BAVO-870207 format. One record per residue (C-alpha): residue number from 1; residue in one letter; x, y, z. Coordinates in steps of 0.5 Angstrom, whole numbers. Each point is the difference from the previous one (the first is absolute). Layout:
ATOM    k  r      u      v      w
ATOM  NUM  A      X      Y      Z
...
***
This chain:
ATOM    k  r      u      v      w
ATOM    1  M    -19     69      4
ATOM    2  A      6     -3     -2
ATOM    3  V      2     -2      7
ATOM    4  A     -7     -4      1
ATOM    5  R      1     -4     -7
ATOM    6  R      7     -2      2
ATOM    7  T     -3     -2      7
ATOM    8  A     -6     -4     -3
ATOM    9  K      6     -3     -5
ATOM   10  S      4     -2      6
ATOM   11  V     -6     -3      3
ATOM   12  W     -2     -4     -6
ATOM   13  D      7     -3     -1
ATOM   14  R      0     -2      7
ATOM   15  F     -6     -4     -1
ATOM   16  S      2     -2     -7
ATOM   17  A      5     -3      3
ATOM   18  S     -4     -4      6
ATOM   19  D     -4     -3     -5
ATOM   20  P      4     -2     -7
ATOM   21  G     -5      1     -6
ATOM   22  L     -5      3      5
ATOM   23  L     -3     -8      0
ATOM   24  R     -3      0      7
ATOM   25  L     -3      6     -1
ATOM   26  M     -3     -2     -7
ATOM   27  A     -2     -6      3
ATOM   28  G     -3      3      6
ATOM   29  L     -4      5     -5
ATOM   30  R     -2     -5     -5
ATOM   31  T     -3     -5      6
ATOM   32  V     -3      6      3
ATOM   33  G     -3      3     -6
ATOM   34  A     -3     -7     -3
ATOM   35  I     -4     -1      8
ATOM   36  L     -2      8      0
ATOM   37  L     -3     -2     -8
ATOM   38  A     -3     -6      2
ATOM   39  L     -3      3      6
ATOM   40  A     -3      6     -4
ATOM   41  V     -3     -5     -5
ATOM   42  L     -3     -5      5
ATOM   43  A     -3      6      4
ATOM   44  V     -4      3     -6
ATOM   45  V     -2     -7     -2
ATOM   46  G     -2      0      7
ATOM   47  T      3     -7      3
ATOM   48  S      0     -2      7
ATOM   49  V      5      2      5
ATOM   50  T      3     -7      0
ATOM   51  H      0      0     -8
ATOM   52  L      4      6      0
ATOM   53  V      5     -3      5
ATOM   54  A      0     -6     -4
ATOM   55  G      2      4     -7
ATOM   56  A      5      4      5
ATOM   57  M      3     -6      1
ATOM   58  T      0     -3     -7
ATOM   59  A      2      7     -3
ATOM   60  M      6      0      4
ATOM   61  V      2     -8     -2
ATOM   62  A     -1      2     -7
ATOM   63  T      5      6      0
ATOM   64  F      5     -3      5
ATOM   65  A      1     -7     -2
ATOM   66  I      2      2     -7
ATOM   67  Q      7      1     -1
ATOM   68  E      2     -1     -7
ATOM   69  K      4      5     -4
ATOM   70  E     -3      1     -6
ATOM   71  V     -7      3     -1
ATOM   72  R     -2     -5     -5
ATOM   73  G      2     -6      5
ATOM   74  Q     -4      5      6
ATOM   75  A     -6      0     -4
ATOM   76  V      0     -8     -2
ATOM   77  T      0     -2      7
ATOM   78  L     -5      5      2
ATOM   79  A     -4     -3     -5
ATOM   80  L      1     -7      3
ATOM   81  G     -1      2      7
ATOM   82  L     -8      2      0
ATOM   83  P     -2     -7     -2
ATOM   84  V      5     -3      5
ATOM   85  A     -3      5      5
ATOM   86  L     -7     -1     -2
ATOM   87  A      1     -9      1
ATOM   88  A      4      2      7
ATOM   89  I     -6      4      3
ATOM   90  S     -5     -5     -4
ATOM   91  L      4     -6      4
ATOM   92  G      1      4      6
ATOM   93  A     -8      1      0
ATOM   94  L     -2     -7     -1
ATOM   95  L      5     -3      5
ATOM   96  N     -2      5      5
ATOM   97  S     -4     -5      4
ATOM   98  R      4     -6     -1
ATOM   99  V      5      1      5
ATOM  100  I      5     -7     -2
ATOM  101  A     -1      1     -7
ATOM  102  G      2      7      0
ATOM  103  D      6     -1      4
ATOM  104  I      2     -5     -4
ATOM  105  F     -1      4     -7
ATOM  106  F      3      6      4
ATOM  107  V      6     -4      1
ATOM  108  M      0     -2     -7
ATOM  109  L      0      7     -2
ATOM  110  I      6      3      3
ATOM  111  F      4     -6     -2
ATOM  112  G     -2      2     -7
ATOM  113  A      1      7      1
ATOM  114  V      7     -1      3
ATOM  115  Y      2     -5     -5
ATOM  116  S     -2      5     -6
ATOM  117  R      6      4      2
ATOM  118  R      4     -4     -5
ATOM  119  F     -4      2     -6
ATOM  120  G      3      8      1
ATOM  121  D     -4      7      2
ATOM  122  R     -6     -3     -4
ATOM  123  G     -1     -6      5
ATOM  124  T      2      3      6
ATOM  125  A     -6      6     -1
ATOM  126  L     -5     -6     -2
ATOM  127  G      2     -4      6
ATOM  128  L      0      6      5
ATOM  129  I     -6      3     -4
ATOM  130  G     -4     -7      1
ATOM  131  F      2     -1      7
ATOM  132  Q     -1      8      2
ATOM  133  V     -7     -1     -3
ATOM  134  Y     -2     -6      4
ATOM  135  F      2      3      6
ATOM  136  V     -5      6     -1
ATOM  137  S     -5     -5     -1
ATOM  138  L      1     -2      7
ATOM  139  F      0      7      3
ATOM  140  V     -6      2     -3
ATOM  141  S     -3     -7      1
ATOM  142  A     -2     -1     -7
ATOM  143  S     -6     -3     -1
ATOM  144  V     -4     -3     -7
ATOM  145  P     -5      4      0
ATOM  146  A      5      6      0
ATOM  147  L      4     -2     -5
ATOM  148  P     -3      4     -6
ATOM  149  E      1      7      4
ATOM  150  L      7     -3      1
ATOM  151  F      2     -2     -6
ATOM  152  L     -3      7     -3
ATOM  153  T      5      3      6
ATOM  154  L      6     -4     -2
ATOM  155  T     -1      2     -7
ATOM  156  I     -1      8      2
ATOM  157  A      6      0      5
ATOM  158  F      5     -4     -6
ATOM  159  A     -2      5     -6
ATOM  160  C      1      6      6
ATOM  161  S      7     -4      1
ATOM  162  A      1      1     -8
ATOM  163  V     -2      7      0
ATOM  164  A      5      2      6
ATOM  165  R      6     -5     -3
ATOM  166  F      0      3     -8
ATOM  167  A     -4      7      1
ATOM  168  L      0      3      7
ATOM  169  V      7     -2      2
ATOM  170  P      4     -3     -6
ATOM  171  E      6     -4      1
ATOM  172  T      5     -2     -7
ATOM  173  P      6     -3      0
ATOM  174  E      3      6     -3
ATOM  175  R     -3      5      5
ATOM  176  T      3     -4      6
ATOM  177  L      6      0     -3
ATOM  178  T      1      7     -1
ATOM  179  R     -2      1      7
ATOM  180  L      5     -5      2
ATOM  181  R      5      4     -3
ATOM  182  E     -2      7      4
ATOM  183  A      0     -4      6
ATOM  184  F      7     -3     -2
ATOM  185  R      2      8     -1
ATOM  186  A     -3      2      7
ATOM  187  R      3     -6      3
ATOM  188  L      7      2     -3
ATOM  189  A     -1      7      2
ATOM  190  Q     -1     -2      7
ATOM  191  L      6     -4      0
ATOM  192  V      5      6     -2
ATOM  193  A     -3      5      5
ATOM  194  H      1     -5      5
ATOM  195  Q      7      0     -3
ATOM  196  I      1      6      1
ATOM  197  E     -3      0      7
ATOM  198  L      6     -5      2
ATOM  199  L      5      5     -3
ATOM  200  D     -3      6      4
ATOM  201  A     -1     -4      6
ATOM  202  D      3      1      7
ATOM  203  A      4     -6      4
ATOM  204  G     -7     -1      4
ATOM  205  D     -4      0     -5
ATOM  206  V      3     -5     -5
ATOM  207  D     -4     -6      3
ATOM  208  A     -6      3     -2
ATOM  209  V      2      2     -7
ATOM  210  L      3     -7     -1
ATOM  211  V     -7     -4      2
ATOM  212  D     -4      5     -5
ATOM  213  L      6     -1     -6
ATOM  214  R     -1     -8      1
ATOM  215  R     -8      1      0
ATOM  216  S      1      5     -7
ATOM  217  T      5     -6     -3
ATOM  218  A     -5     -6      2
ATOM  219  R     -6      4     -3
ATOM  220  L      3      2     -6
ATOM  221  H      2     -7     -2
ATOM  222  E     -7     -2      2
ATOM  223  A     -2      5     -6
ATOM  224  A      5     -3     -4
ATOM  225  L     -2     -7      1
ATOM  226  M     -8      2     -1
ATOM  227  I      2      4     -6
ATOM  228  Q      3     -7     -3
ATOM  229  G     -6     -3      1
ATOM  230  R     -5      5     -4
ATOM  231  L      5      0     -6
ATOM  232  E     -2     -5     -4
ATOM  233  E     -7      2     -1
ATOM  234  G      1      8      1
ATOM  235  T      5      1     -6
ATOM  236  R     -1      0     -7
ATOM  237  D      5     -6     -1
ATOM  238  A      5     -4      3
ATOM  239  S      6      4     -2
ATOM  240  A     -3      6      3
ATOM  241  A     -1     -4      6
ATOM  242  A      7     -3      1
ATOM  243  L      2      8     -2
ATOM  244  L     -3      2      6
ATOM  245  Q      1     -5      5
ATOM  246  R      8      1     -1
ATOM  247  R     -1      8      0
ATOM  248  V     -5     -1      7
ATOM  249  A      6     -5      3
ATOM  250  D      6      5     -2
ATOM  251  A     -3      5      4
ATOM  252  E     -2     -4      6
ATOM  253  I      8     -3      0
ATOM  254  A      3      7     -1
ATOM  255  A     -5      4      6
ATOM  256  E      2     -7      5
ATOM  257  R      7      0     -3
ATOM  258  L      0      8      2
ATOM  259  G     -3     -1      7
ATOM  260  V      6     -5      2
ATOM  261  L      6      4     -3
ATOM  262  L     -4      7      4
ATOM  263  L      0     -5      6
ATOM  264  N      7     -2     -1
ATOM  265  A      2      8     -1
ATOM  266  R     -3      1      7
ATOM  267  S      4     -5      4
ATOM  268  A      7      2      2
ATOM  269  E      1     -7     -1
ATOM  270  R     -2     -2     -7
ATOM  271  V     -7     -4      3
ATOM  272  E      0     -7     -3
ATOM  273  T     -5      0     -6
ATOM  274  L     -4     -5      4
ATOM  275  T     -2      4      6
ATOM  276  L     -5      4     -4
ATOM  277  H     -4     -7      0
ATOM  278  L      1     -3      6
ATOM  279  P     -5      0      6
ATOM  280  N      2      5      5
ATOM  281  A      5      3     -5
ATOM  282  S      0      6      4
ATOM  283  A      3     -3      7
ATOM  284  A      6     -3     -5
ATOM  285  M      2      6     -3
ATOM  286  P      6      4      3
ATOM  287  A      0      7      2
ATOM  288  R     -3      5     -7
ATOM  289  A      6      5     -2
ATOM  290  R     -2      7     -4
ATOM  291  I      2      0     -7
ATOM  292  A      4      5     -2
ATOM  293  Q     -4      7      0
ATOM  294  D      2      2     -7
ATOM  295  A     -1     -7     -3
ATOM  296  G     -6     -1      4
ATOM  297  S     -4      7     -2
ATOM  298  A      2     -3     -7
ATOM  299  L     -3     -7      1
ATOM  300  R     -7      3      3
ATOM  301  R      0      4     -6
ATOM  302  D      1     -5     -5
ATOM  303  L     -5     -5      4
ATOM  304  R     -6      6      0
ATOM  305  A      2      1     -8
ATOM  306  L     -1     -8      0
ATOM  307  L     -7      0      4
ATOM  308  L     -2      6     -5
ATOM  309  L      1     -5     -6
ATOM  310  V     -4     -5      3
ATOM  311  V     -5      5      2
ATOM  312  R     -1      3     -7
ATOM  313  L      0     -7     -3
ATOM  314  V     -6      1     -4
ATOM  315  P     -1      2     -8
ATOM  316  D     -2      6      1
ATOM  317  D      6      4      3
ATOM  318  R      5      3     -6
ATOM  319  G      4      5      0
ATOM  320  T      7      1      1
ATOM  321  A      1      0      8
ATOM  322  L     -1     -7      1
ATOM  323  P      5     -2     -6
ATOM  324  H      5      4      3
ATOM  325  V     -1     -3      7
ATOM  326  R      0     -7     -3
ATOM  327  N      6      1     -4
ATOM  328  R      5      2      6
ATOM  329  L     -3     -6      4
ATOM  330  L      2     -4     -6
ATOM  331  G      7      2     -1
ATOM  332  Y      1     -3      7
ATOM  333  R      0     -7     -4
ATOM  334  E      7      2     -4
ATOM  335  E      3      4      6
ATOM  336  Q     -2      7     -4
ATOM  337  G     -1      5      5
ATOM  338  L      1     -4      6
ATOM  339  P      0      3      7
ATOM  340  Q      6      0      4
ATOM  341  G     -1     -5      6
ATOM  342  S      2     -6      4
ATOM  343  P     -1     -6     -4
ATOM  344  A     -6     -2      3
ATOM  345  V     -3      6     -1
ATOM  346  Q      3      0     -8
ATOM  347  D     -4     -7      0
ATOM  348  C     -6      4      2
ATOM  349  F      0      5     -6
ATOM  350  R      2     -6     -5
ATOM  351  A     -6     -3      3
ATOM  352  V     -5      6     -1
ATOM  353  G      3     -1     -7
ATOM  354  E     -3     -7     -1
ATOM  355  A     -6      2      3
ATOM  356  A     -1      6     -5
ATOM  357  R      1     -4     -6
ATOM  358  A     -5     -6      3
ATOM  359  I     -5      6      1
ATOM  360  L      2      2     -7
ATOM  361  G     -1     -7     -3
ATOM  362  L     -7      0      4
ATOM  363  R     -2      6     -3
ATOM  364  L      2     -3     -7
ATOM  365  A     -4     -6      1
ATOM  366  V     -6      3      3
ATOM  367  D     -1      6     -5
ATOM  368  A      5      0     -5
ATOM  369  A      3      8      3
ATOM  370  Q      2      3     -6
ATOM  371  D      5      5      2
ATOM  372  E      7     -2     -3
ATOM  373  E      1      7     -2
ATOM  374  Y      3      1      6
ATOM  375  D      4     -6      1
ATOM  376  T      8      1      2
ATOM  377  P      4     -6     -3
ATOM  378  E     -1     -4      7
ATOM  379  A     -7      1     -1
ATOM  380  A     -1     -2     -7
ATOM  381  R      5     -6      1
ATOM  382  S     -4     -2      6
ATOM  383  R     -6      0     -6
ATOM  384  E      3     -4     -4
ATOM  385  E      1     -5      5
ATOM  386  F     -7     -1      1
ATOM  387  E     -2      0     -7
ATOM  388  A      5     -6      0
ATOM  389  E     -2     -4      5
ATOM  390  E     -7      2     -3
ATOM  391  I      1     -4     -7
ATOM  392  S      3     -6      4
ATOM  393  I     -6     -1      4
ATOM  394  S     -3     -6     -3
ATOM  395  G     -7      0     -2
ATOM  396  E     -2     -7      3
ATOM  397  A      2     -4      6
ATOM  398  A     -2     -6      0
ATOM  399  A     -2     -4      7
ATOM  400  A      3     -5      3
ATOM  401  A     -5     -5      1
ATOM  402  E      0     -3      8
ATOM  403  E     -3     -7      2
ATOM  404  E     -6      1      4
ATOM  405  P     -1     -4      6
ATOM  406  T     -6     -5     -1
ATOM  407  G     -5     -3      4
ATOM  408  L      0      2      7
ATOM  409  R      6      3      0
ATOM  410  R     -3      5     -5
ATOM  411  P     -1      6      5
ATOM  412  T     -7      1     -2
ATOM  413  T     -2     -7      1
ATOM  414  R      4      0      7
ATOM  415  A     -4      6      2
ATOM  416  A     -6     -3     -2
ATOM  417  V      0     -6      3
ATOM  418  Q      2      4      7
ATOM  419  V     -5      6      0
ATOM  420  S     -5     -5     -1
ATOM  421  V      2     -4      6
ATOM  422  G      0      6      4
ATOM  423  S     -6      3     -3
ATOM  424  A     -4     -8      2
ATOM  425  L      3      1      7
ATOM  426  A     -2      8      1
ATOM  427  I     -8     -2     -3
ATOM  428  V      0     -6      6
ATOM  429  G      3      5      6
ATOM  430  G     -4      6     -3
ATOM  431  E     -6     -4      0
ATOM  432  F      1     -1      8
ATOM  433  L      1      8      1
ATOM  434  S     -6      2     -4
ATOM  435  T     -4     -4     -5
ATOM  436  Q     -2      6     -4
ATOM  437  R      7      4      0
ATOM  438  W      5     -6     -1
ATOM  439  Y      3      2     -7
ATOM  440  W      3      6      3
ATOM  441  A      5     -5      2
ATOM  442  V      0     -3     -7
ATOM  443  L      2      7     -2
ATOM  444  T      6      0      4
ATOM  445  C      2     -6     -1
ATOM  446  W      0      1     -8
ATOM  447  V      3      8      1
ATOM  448  V      6     -3      4
ATOM  449  F      2     -4     -6
ATOM  450  L      0      5     -5
ATOM  451  N      7      2     -3
ATOM  452  T      3     -4      5
ATOM  453  A      5     -6     -1
ATOM  454  S      3     -3      7
ATOM  455  T     -3     -1      7
ATOM  456  G      4      6      3
ATOM  457  E     -4      4     -5
ATOM  458  I     -7     -3      2
ATOM  459  L      2      1      7
ATOM  460  V      1      7     -1
ATOM  461  K     -5      2     -4
ATOM  462  G     -5     -4      5
ATOM  463  Y      3      5      6
ATOM  464  R      0      6     -4
ATOM  465  R     -8     -1     -3
ATOM  466  L     -2     -1      8
ATOM  467  V      4      6      2
ATOM  468  G     -4      4     -5
ATOM  469  T     -7     -3      1
ATOM  470  V      1      1      7
ATOM  471  L      1      8     -1
ATOM  472  G     -5      0     -5
ATOM  473  V     -5     -2      5
ATOM  474  V      1      5      4
ATOM  475  A     -1      5     -6
ATOM  476  G     -6     -4     -2
ATOM  477  V     -3      1      7
ATOM  478  A      1      8     -1
ATOM  479  L     -1      0     -7
ATOM  480  A     -7     -3      1
ATOM  481  G     -2      3      6
ATOM  482  A      1      7     -3
ATOM  483  V     -4     -2     -7
ATOM  484  G     -6     -3      4
ATOM  485  N     -6     -1     -6
ATOM  486  H      4      5     -4
ATOM  487  T      0     -5     -6
ATOM  488  W      3      5     -5
ATOM  489  I      6      3      5
ATOM  490  A      1     -7      1
ATOM  491  F      1     -2     -7
ATOM  492  A      5      6     -1
ATOM  493  L      4     -3      6
ATOM  494  V      0     -6     -4
ATOM  495  L      3      3     -6
ATOM  496  L      5      4      5
ATOM  497  C      2     -8      3
ATOM  498  V      0     -2     -7
ATOM  499  F      5      5     -3
ATOM  500  G      4     -1      7
ATOM  501  M      0     -7     -2
ATOM  502  F      3      0     -7
ATOM  503  F      4      6      2
ATOM  504  T      4     -4      6
ATOM  505  A      0     -7     -3
ATOM  506  P      7      0     -3
ATOM  507  L      3      3      6
ATOM  508  S     -3     -3      6
ATOM  509  Y     -5     -6      1
ATOM  510  A     -2      2      6
ATOM  511  L     -2      6     -1
ATOM  512  M     -4     -3     -6
ATOM  513  S     -3     -5      5
ATOM  514  F     -2      7      4
ATOM  515  F     -3      3     -6
ATOM  516  V     -4     -6     -2
ATOM  517  T     -3     -2      7
ATOM  518  A     -2      7      2
ATOM  519  M     -4      0     -7
ATOM  520  L     -3     -6      2
ATOM  521  G     -3      4      7
ATOM  522  L     -3      4     -4
ATOM  523  L     -3     -5     -5
ATOM  524  Y     -3     -4      5
ATOM  525  T     -3      7      2
ATOM  526  L     -3      0     -7
ATOM  527  L     -3     -6      1
ATOM  528  N     -3      1      7
ATOM  529  T      5     -6      3
ATOM  530  Y      4      4      3
ATOM  531  S      2     -1      8
ATOM  532  L      7     -1      4
ATOM  533  D     -1     -7      0
ATOM  534  V      0      0     -7
ATOM  535  L      7      4     -1
ATOM  536  V      3     -5      7
ATOM  537  L     -2     -7     -5
ATOM  538  R      4      4     -6
ATOM  539  V      6      0      4
ATOM  540  E     -2     -7      3
ATOM  541  E     -1     -2     -7
ATOM  542  T      6      2     -2
ATOM  543  A      5     -2      5
ATOM  544  L     -3     -7     -2
ATOM  545  G      1      0     -8
ATOM  546  A      7      3      1
ATOM  547  A      1     -6      5
ATOM  548  C     -3     -5     -5
ATOM  549  G      4      3     -6
ATOM  550  I      7     -1      5
ATOM  551  I     -2     -7      1
ATOM  552  A     -1     -2     -7
ATOM  553  A      6      4     -3
ATOM  554  V      4     -4      6
ATOM  555  L     -3     -7     -1
ATOM  556  V     -2     -1     -7
ATOM  557  L      6      1     -6
ATOM  558  P      4      5      5
ATOM  559  V      5      5     -4
ATOM  560  R      4      2      6
ATOM  561  T      3      7      0
ATOM  562  S      7     -3      1
ATOM  563  H     -1     -4     -7
ATOM  564  R     -3      6     -3
ATOM  565  T      6      5      2
ATOM  566  D      5     -6     -2
ATOM  567  E     -4      0     -7
ATOM  568  E      1      7     -1
ATOM  569  L      6      1      3
ATOM  570  G      3     -5     -5
ATOM  571  T     -4      4     -6
ATOM  572  V      3      7      2
ATOM  573  L      7     -3      0
ATOM  574  A     -1     -3     -7
ATOM  575  R     -3      6     -2
ATOM  576  L      7      4      3
ATOM  577  R      5     -5     -3
ATOM  578  D     -4      1     -7
ATOM  579  V      1      7      1
ATOM  580  V      7      0      2
ATOM  581  S      2     -5     -5
ATOM  582  A     -3      3     -6
ATOM  583  A      3      7      2
ATOM  584  V      7     -3      1
ATOM  585  A     -1     -3     -6
ATOM  586  Q     -1      7     -4
ATOM  587  L      5      3      4
ATOM  588  S      5     -4     -2
ATOM  589  G     -1      0     -8
ATOM  590  G     -7     -5     -1
ATOM  591  P     -6      0     -3
ATOM  592  A     -5      5      2
ATOM  593  V     -6     -2      3
ATOM  594  D     -6      3      3
ATOM  595  L      3      2      7
ATOM  596  V     -6      5      2
ATOM  597  D     -5     -6      0
ATOM  598  L      5     -5      4
ATOM  599  A      0      5      5
ATOM  600  R     -7      2      1
ATOM  601  D     -1     -8      0
ATOM  602  L      5      1      6
ATOM  603  D     -4      5      3
ATOM  604  T     -7     -4     -1
ATOM  605  A      4     -6      4
ATOM  606  L      2      5      5
ATOM  607  D     -7      3      1
ATOM  608  D     -3     -8      1
ATOM  609  L      5     -1      5
ATOM  610  R     -1      6      4
ATOM  611  S     -7     -2      0
ATOM  612  S      1     -7      2
ATOM  613  T      4      2      6
ATOM  614  K     -5      4      3
ATOM  615  P     -3     -5      5
ATOM  616  L      7     -1      2
ATOM  617  T      1      8      1
ATOM  618  H     -7      1      2
ATOM  619  P      1      3      8
ATOM  620  I     -4     -6      2
ATOM  621  A      4     -5     -3
ATOM  622  P      3     -3      7
ATOM  623  L      7     -1     -2
ATOM  624  R      4      6      0
ATOM  625  A      7     -3     -2
ATOM  626  R     -4     -3     -6
ATOM  627  R     -3      7     -1
ATOM  628  Q      7      3      0
ATOM  629  N      2     -5     -4
ATOM  630  A     -5      1     -6
ATOM  631  R      1      7      0
ATOM  632  Y      7      0      0
ATOM  633  V      0     -5     -6
ATOM  634  V     -5      5     -4
ATOM  635  A      4      6      1
ATOM  636  L      7     -3     -2
ATOM  637  L     -4     -3     -7
ATOM  638  E     -3      7     -1
ATOM  639  T      7      3      1
ATOM  640  C      3     -5     -5
ATOM  641  A     -6      1     -4
ATOM  642  Y      2      7     -1
ATOM  643  H      6     -1     -2
ATOM  644  A     -2     -5     -6
ATOM  645  R     -4      4     -2
ATOM  646  S      5      6      0
ATOM  647  L      5     -5     -4
ATOM  648  A     -5     -2     -5
ATOM  649  A     -2      8     -1
ATOM  650  T      7      1     -2
ATOM  651  A      1     -6     -4
ATOM  652  E     -6      2     -4
ATOM  653  L      4      6     -2
ATOM  654  V      6     -4     -4
ATOM  655  P     -4     -2     -6
ATOM  656  S     -1      7     -2
ATOM  657  S      4      5      5
ATOM  658  K      8      3     -2
ATOM  659  S      1      1      6
ATOM  660  V     -1     -7      3
ATOM  661  A      5     -6     -2
ATOM  662  A     -1     -8      1
ATOM  663  D      6     -3      5
ATOM  664  A      1     -7     -1
ATOM  665  R      3      0      7
ATOM  666  L     -6      0      4
ATOM  667  A     -3     -7     -2
ATOM  668  L      5     -2      5
ATOM  669  A     -3      4      6
ATOM  670  G     -8     -2     -4
ATOM  671  R      2     -7      1
ATOM  672  R      2      1      8
ATOM  673  I     -6      3      1
ATOM  674  T     -5     -5     -4
ATOM  675  H      4     -6      3
ATOM  676  N     -2      3      7
ATOM  677  I     -7      1     -2
ATOM  678  D      0     -7     -2
ATOM  679  L      2     -3      6
ATOM  680  I     -5      3      4
ATOM  681  A     -6     -1     -4
ATOM  682  A      2     -7      0
ATOM  683  H      0      0      8
ATOM  684  V     -7      4      0
ATOM  685  R     -2     -6     -4
ATOM  686  D      3     -5      5
ATOM  687  E      5     -3     -6
ATOM  688  E      7     -1      2
ATOM  689  P      4      6     -2
ATOM  690  D      6     -2     -5
ATOM  691  G      6      5      3
ATOM  692  E      0      4      5
ATOM  693  I     -1      8      0
ATOM  694  E      5      4     -3
ATOM  695  S      3      7      3
ATOM  696  G      6      3      2
ATOM  697  A      3      5     -5
ATOM  698  S     -4      6     -3
ATOM  699  I     -2      0     -6
ATOM  700  A      4      6     -3
ATOM  701  S      6     -5      2
ATOM  702  M     -2     -6     -4
ATOM  703  L      0      5     -6
ATOM  704  D      8     -1     -1
ATOM  705  S      1      3     -7
ATOM  706  G      7      1      1
ATOM  707  R      0      8     -2
ATOM  708  H     -1      3      7
ATOM  709  E     -5      5     -2
ATOM  710  V     -4      5      4
ATOM  711  L     -7     -1      1
ATOM  712  R     -3      7      0
ATOM  713  T     -6      1      5
ATOM  714  G     -6      1     -3
ATOM  715  S      3     -4     -6
ATOM  716  V     -5     -4     -4
ATOM  717  A      6     -6      2
ATOM  718  F      0      2      7
ATOM  719  R     -8      0      0
ATOM  720  V      0     -7     -2
ATOM  721  L      5     -3      5
ATOM  722  R     -4      3      6
ATOM  723  H     -6     -3     -2
ATOM  724  L      3     -7     -1
ATOM  725  Q      4      1      7
ATOM  726  R     -7      2      4
ATOM  727  L     -3     -6     -4
ATOM  728  D      5     -4      3
ATOM  729  E      0      2      6
ATOM  730  G     -7     -1      0
ATOM  731  I      0     -7     -2
ATOM  732  V      5     -2      5
ATOM  733  G     -4      4      5
ATOM  734  L     -6     -5     -1
ATOM  735  A      4     -6      1
ATOM  736  R      0      1      7
ATOM  737  P     -7      1      2
ATOM  738  L     -3     -5     -5
ATOM  739  G      5     -5      3
ATOM  740  V      4     -1     -6
ATOM  741  P      7     -3      3
ATOM  742  L      6      4     -2
ATOM  743  A      7     -2      0
ATOM  744  A      4      1      7
ATOM  745  R      4      6     -4
ATOM  746  E     -7      3     -3
ATOM  747  E     -3     -1      7
ATOM  748  K      5      4      4
ATOM  749  A      0      6     -5
ATOM  750  A     -8      0     -1
ATOM  751  G      0      1      8
ATOM  752  T      5      6     -1
ATOM  753  R     -4      3     -5
ATOM  754  S     -5      6      1
ATOM  755  V     -6     -1     -5
ATOM  756  G     -3      7      4
***
């Protein structure tokens, strides 16, 4: 029984880690529950199959369109959505026989639905409900005499959506945040498990373990960002949100640092920190060396102990065993009981101690673990540091208001104009293909503009939708043939497709399109309008709609991919400069600032840059050199962001820690790094750089104190200098792929320096 429980927990942890906060699972269950409840009520009322389909589609729209986090806001939006839906279905029925007037109104509706995004989640939801319900009226060929029954159908669908949202599958910000914390714990445990695999792996297996290690690190970072997005609504006050955000950031940075140091220890030549982040990093690694047997055994033991601390990161675990393990690991931070080994291996033990401290802080922030009676002096000092940090956290943070673009420069206005033009083209072209089902082209044009910000993103999204649609047609043919005239079997398969659609939407747009098209084949079967020609027409209309969307994106107020990536790159460089300058200032004795917020702003900007470069790095991108260059730049920025976060985490200790002291000499090193960032940012903005990229002497050699002190490996000073050195190298390394001119001596040095 115990084995079965452990196995079940392990499987659940893996699933929880793959779906942070179970957000996809809850969205799928909530939508399926709303549709199922609507079908049950409508079946009892005795409506026709056509109205069953309309009710199911409306329940789906009313459920997935609302994305507000607060329960009260969801209820208000759902209440406002019903009159919007009734108006849309009425206009659809009235204009069904008036082709020109109906087409003009449809384009106006599309413009309004997209423009309403500027009003936040509520505006987006109401616009989406209006558009989709009008589409439902076209799909079921709504007529004026059928309006009373359609009104009843839509009202029932909205009521069932409310029951599913607030009773069957309730969702509150607090509950979501709790599940996200559990997902973070699961992903942290996965990362530590992969680090143990890295320690144990034979030379031939290291490449595969590195792939898992990089994937786990990225997933942990994703979970941390998702927690950040839910903190404001899911915690009792701003101070609690700031405290949890800081503890999550500490745990993420400590785990990432441990992975880098373990990778260094595996290499006989101390692999550069950049290696973990660069593409095809495994090919650049020299031959690995086995860690000494005794030190390796001790390190393996302590990593497993750390994994135990992560797995037991829950409130109901008490007793003396875990505090004893935790205290032993915490002692490594202060050289207490540090096992013998090479400097690289001892760095790993110290990193284990830092990770144990971060896990303690996370547990204190989550459930205020009351086991201080077992504390050693080292553990007690860690608690004191946490308490001092908590006191220093301000309960209020002023948000800087950014200047918002106006007119056609506003993204919502530009997108509304583009999608309106594209939809008009799709209506004209769709009418030539089919006078009855032209709206599929319009729907595709609408969809490819959702959550896209550049021409390249629209092109990639249109390509993925077409691929998913073609595959979905094949599945739709098979399902329709298997179902035949069995209505409720068809509805059951529709529900499975709906769940698959929502569960896979964040993972793969092609998969989502596959489930949508397979579902449509089943719906056509229910409406007795199914034929192979209909599904082939679906592919043709999809291709036409994607083409119209791309044409509109290219010709009407275009936002070129290169322009957007340059904007996002400039934002990343600005955020990187903010973190580095603030961290160095605090390490140099300057005033304390909220470095965690600055670091999270950097992470968010870097995620936006990754998203904007996807069209450049997609396999269909024709320019291979440009694809490799984009990957290389993003990899270097990820490395710089890691060292900046680590630097900020160390600087955060200065105001409260007894072991970390400020050093005014670090300001000189910070000035060189920020100067180089400013030059690169100016080049990205097409401005004339004021100066040249500075490199040459190492950061450590710049700090001429005249006292000839020796920096002890693993000390805080050594860690700070290492992060500054890697930042300096990473920023200089960005100059060449971005085309920033270097002075002659820097060009020669950059040509001989290895970034891998």
